[in-house]
N, C-alpha and C positions, 0 to 999 in steps of 0.2 A: 591452410586454415587461418582465418583472420581472428584476432582477438578484438573484442569491442566492449567498451564500458559505457553504459547508458545511465544517465541521471536525469530524471524528469525535472524541468526547471520549476522553481518556486512559483513563478508567475501563474502557471495554470492552476494552482491551488488557491489563489487569492479569490477566485470566484468559484466556490465549491460546486456549483451545479452547472458549470459550462463544459462543453466538450472540447477535445483537443485532438489535433491530427498533426503528424510530423513525418517527413521523409528524410532519413539520414542515409543517403546512398541507397544501398540495397535493403536496408532494414527500415521498414515502415512501422510507425507506432500510432496508436489511437488510445485516447483515454475517454471512456464513455461513462457518464454518471447515470445511475438508475435510482429512482425513488422506490423504497420498499414499502409495500402496502399489503393489506389483507383484502381478498375479494369477498363477495357475499357469503361464500361457503367457509371463510376463515383460512383459505389457502394463501400462502405468501406469493405475491406477484411482484415482478420487477418492471417498472415503467421508465423507459428512457425519458430523461427530463433535461430541461434547461433552467429550471427554477427550483428553489427550495426555500423552506421557511423554518423558523424555530419549531422544534419538535419532530421534524422529518428525520428519517434514517435514510442515508444515501449509500449505495454500493458503487465504488469506483472500480471499473474494469479497465486494466491497462493491458493492451494487446500489442504484441510485436509479431510482424510477419516478414520472414526472409524472402524477398523477391528475387534474390540473386542466384548464382550457380555455386557459390561456395558455402561451406559450413562455417558458422560464426560461433565463437566461444566467449566465455567470460561475461555473459550478460548479467548486469547488476541493475536492479530497478529500485528507485527510491520513491516512496509515496509519502509526502508530507501530510500531516494532520493540520488542516487550516485553523486559523484563529476562530474562536467562538464555536468550535466543534470539539468532540472527543472521539477517540478511537473506540470502536466496539471490540472489546477483548475477545480474542480467539477467532476473529473474522478473516484474518489474512489467509489466503489460499492461492493455489496455482494449479495449472494442468500438467506441470512437469515437476520432477523432484527439485527441491530448492532448500537452501538454508535460510532461515528467517533471522533477521536482526532487528532490533528496535532501538530508538534513541529517545532520551528524555531531555536532551540539550540542543535541540534544533540541528541534529546531524553532526555535531562535533565529535561524538563518540557513539559506538554501536555495540550492543550487547545481546546475548542470547536471553530468551525468556526463561524463567522469570528473572527480573532484575531484582537483585537483593542488595540491601544497604544495611550497614550497622548503625544503630541509633543509640546514643548515650541516654540512659534513663536518668531521672532526677536523683535516684539513689546511687548513681555512679556506675551501675552495671550496664552492660551492653546487650542489645537485643537485635537479632536479625529481623528485618522487615522486608516485605515484598512490595515493590513499587507498583501501584495500581496502573492498569492499562490506560486509565483516564489521563495519566501524566505523560503518555507517549506523544512525541512531537513528529516522529517519522517512523515509517515502516520500510524495511529493506528486504528484498528477495535476492538471493544469489543463486542463479540458476545452476543446477548441477548437470544440465544437459545442453549440448550444442544446439543452436538453432539451425536446423538443416534446411537446405533449399526448399522453398515452398511451405515450410512449417510455420505454424502459429503457436506462440507461447502466450498464455494469458495469466495475469496475476490480478487479484482482487482483494479489496478490504472495505470495511464499512465504517462510517462515521455517523454520529448523532449530532444534529445541529442544536446548539443551546439556545 
């Protein structure tokens, strides 16, 4: 069994509505952006896109496919929240069990949700505050399942373009 650590490069998030494909040996990855819209009946639809504009909501789908013969373990996927966008709270998901971590400092540290901070009030007392998902700079999934030969693991999250 091979261990693998995957971190999506920042570059692919500099252009929020562009696609990405990569082959790392036997683990192939794709990042596919979808614009989220409502159809005429009010049903949510996901449209594969290469462009986005302020006010659009985008769902990134990050897909890993094990094309080899060995089981792979320790898959870690990072999804940066691009500049001029904000993370849509609660939108991170995956098709396998995972642990979710978030960062508010460009990936320097990772924490479980909700992120809690102590704020000193003007009267000197301290109050616990929950950091808004709007402040997240990165989302991280730590897969709890090996990527078996032929298996596809998918992770997704949404952003709103300011």
